[in-house]
N, C-alpha and C positions, 0 to 999 in steps of 0.2 A: 786325531787322524782316523781312528777306527770308526767313530761315529759319523764323520764326514763321508767315508767310503760307503757305509751302510745306507746313508741318506741318499747318496747319488744313485746307488743300485736300485733302491725301491722306487724312486721317482722315474728312472728309466724303464723299469719293468711295468709300472702302471701305464706308461705311455705306449707300450707295445700293443695294447689291446685294441687300438684303432687300426692296426696294420697287419703283417705276417712274416728257407735257409738251407743250410748245408747239411746233408746226411752225415758227413764227417767234417766238422768245422776245422779242427786242428788236432794233430797227434803229437804228443810229446815223445821224447826218446823212449820213455818207459812204455807208453801205449804202442808205439810202432814196433818195439821189440817183442811185444806180446801178440803181435798180429792184429792189433785193434781191440783186443779183449781187455777186460778189467772194469766193466761198467758197475759191477757190484762192490768194488773197492778201489776206486780211482785214487792214486797216490798223490799227495801234495796238491798242487793247483789243478790237476787233471779234472777234478770235479766240476769245474766251471764249464767244460765242454761236453763231458760224458754223462754226468749224473749230478746235477746241482744239489740233490738232497743229501749226498754223502758229505757235504761240507759241515753238516751238523755233527759229524763224528771225527772231525779233524781239528782239534782245539789248538791251532797254531796260526801264526801270521807269516805268510810266505810271499817272497818276491822271486820271480822266475824269468829267465831269458832263454830263448831257444833259437837255433839256426838249423835249417834243413836245406840240403842240396840234392837234386835228383837229376838223372840223365837216362836216356834211352837211345838205342840205335835208330829208332824210327818213331814218329809221333802217331797218334791214332788216325790222323788224316793222311799218313804216308810220307810226310816230310821227314828229312833226315836230321840227325843231331838234335834231338829233342831234349832240352834241359831247362832247368830253372831253379829257383830258390825261394825260401820262405823264412821270414823272421817273425818272432813272437815275443811279447812281453805280457806279464800278468801279475796281479796282486790279489791275494785272498786273505780275508780276515775271518778266521774260525774261532776267535776268542771273544767276540762280542756276545754278551749274555742275552741280548734281545733277539738277534738272529744273525746268521753267518752269511757272508756275501763275498763275491769276487768279481773281478773285471779282467778280461784278456783282450789284447789287440794283436791282430795278425796282418802282416803285409805280404800278400801273395802276388805272383806274377799277373794273375787275372784281376786283382782288385784288393780292397781292404775289408777287414772283417772285425767287428766289435762284438764280443760275447760278455754277457752279464748273468750272474747267477745268485740266488739267495736260497737259504735253507733254514728250517726250524725243526727241532725234535719235538714230536708230540709226547712221547714217553722216552725213556732212556734207550730203548732198542728200536724205535721207529722214527724215521725222519722223512720230511716232505720238502720238496724243492721245486723251484720254477726258474727258468732261464730265458733270456732274450738274446737275439742276435740281429745285428744290422749288417747287411752286406752291400758294399759299394763297388760294383764292377768297373773295370776300365772302359767297357763298352756295354751297352744295353741298360736296362732298368734295374735299379737296386731294389732291395726288398728287406723285410724283417720278418721274424717268426719267433716261435716259442718252443721250449722244451720243458716238459713236466715229468717229475719222477718221484718215486718213493723207495726207501731202502729199509729193509728189515734185518737187523742183526739177530738171527734166530738163536745161535749159540756161539761159543768161542771158536767153533770150527766151521760155521756155515753162515753166509750172508747172501741175501737175495734182493734184487732190485728190479723194479718195473719202470720202464721209460717210454714216453712217447715223444719222439723227435720230430721237428717240423710239423707241429700239431695243427697249425693253420693251413699250411700248404697253399699259398697264394698263387695266382696265375703267373706272376712274375718269377716266383721261385720255380714253378714247374717248367717255365720256358727255358730256364737255365739248368734243368735236370735235377732239381732238389725236391724229393718226395717225402711224404709222411712215412715214418718208420716206427715199428713197435719192437722193443728190445726187452728180452728177459735176461738179466745178468745174474750169474751165480759165482760164488767164490768159496772154495774149500781150503781150509788151513790145516795142513797135515803136520802136527807137532811143531809148528813154527819154523820148519826147515824147508817146506815146500808149499807153495800156494798154487792152486789150480783154478783157472777161470774158464767158464763156458758160457758164451753169450749168443744164443740163437736170436735171429731177428726176422721180421716180416715186413716187406715193402710192397703192399698190394697194388699200388698205382704206377709203378715204374714200367714203362712199355719195353717190350722185347727183352725182358729180364726175368729170371726166375723169381718168384715171390719170396722164397725162403733162402736164407743164408746163415752164416755163423762166423764168429771169431772165437778162437780158443787159444789159451796160452798157459804156460807154466813158469813160475818164478822160484828159483832155488836160492836159499840163503844159508850157505855153508858156514858163514860167519855173520855176526850181528851187523857188520857194516858193509858187506859185499853181497851183491845180487847178480844172478845170471838169469836171463830171460829168453824165452823162445815162444813162437806162436804160429798159428795158421789162420787164414781167412778165406772165405769162399762167398761169391756173390755179394761182395761188400763194396761200398763206395770208396773210390781211390782219389784223394785230393791231387795226387801227382798227375792224374789223367783228367783233371777237371771234373771229377766225380763220376766218371764211367765206372760201371760195376765190374769187378774182377776177382781173381783169386791169386794167392801167393803165400808168402811166409815172412817172418821177421825173427831177429835175434839181437841180443845186446847185453849190456851189463851196466851196473851202477855202483857208486860208492857213496855211503851215507856217513858224513862226519857229524860232529856235535851240533853244528848249526848250518851245514851246507850239504847239498846233494849234487853230485856230478854224474851225468847219465849219457849213454850213447845207445842208439838203436839203428839197425840196418833193416830196411824193408824192401823186399823184392816182389814186385808184381810180375807174375809169369803169364797172365792172360787177362785182357785181350791182346795186349802187347807187353813186351818186356820193359820194365823200368826199375831202376834201383835208386833208393834214397838213403842218404846218410844224415842222421839227426843227432844234434849235440845240444845239451841243456845244462844249465846250472840254476839251482834253487837255493836261496838263503831264507831260513825260517827261524822263528823264535817265539 
């Protein structure tokens, strides 16, 4: 099964280079609770969407399902009772000795999204990754794009990642508001009881938006199996508002069992309009 998954991933990735996606494809409850931060150390299957190179450092096989519900008093166009939902399923194989790969499928109110990622460690502390995404909107033209990344595990307390999302930036992607983005991810591990994430990003081609933004978050682990998370974001793409750029915060918690992870994240966009999302997820890994 692992060999089949890896073969599917590499064939799909090779097919992407004839075409060209979302600044924020999908946020798990963990990512949402951290305000969108965590690119230098995405947990479990989050590497598929945030930083495919990190799969080289997660030697496990994971199956994940998520459900998100969001609502707002008013939509960006002024209409009332703005609400919706998103379901997501993914599988990641980090145990294949040849390379690590994952696939995620998201069903959004605006359309369907398929994410694929693959990674390989050049040396023990340095990983490279590439991802592909196919977006099929309910209206308008679909498109595909790529994400490329590298992760460096500098020490036991510092990790750094460099990511280029939407690297191709096709005209169809731009028409739906999805622009190339450069992300620098950092992760600090403070004695294994507090993880600090700081992820500045640059979106040079987004019109009527500041070029610079960030996501930053903190994860507390008072016990080995319990996590408390919180974060802030500014000038970041918001999937709840069809990728308008905004600012806000998130918080949540997670429980990690022997072979299962249960997570919840609340994300509150406060500008350009108010919208609150509730995100639930379960991951089985082995």
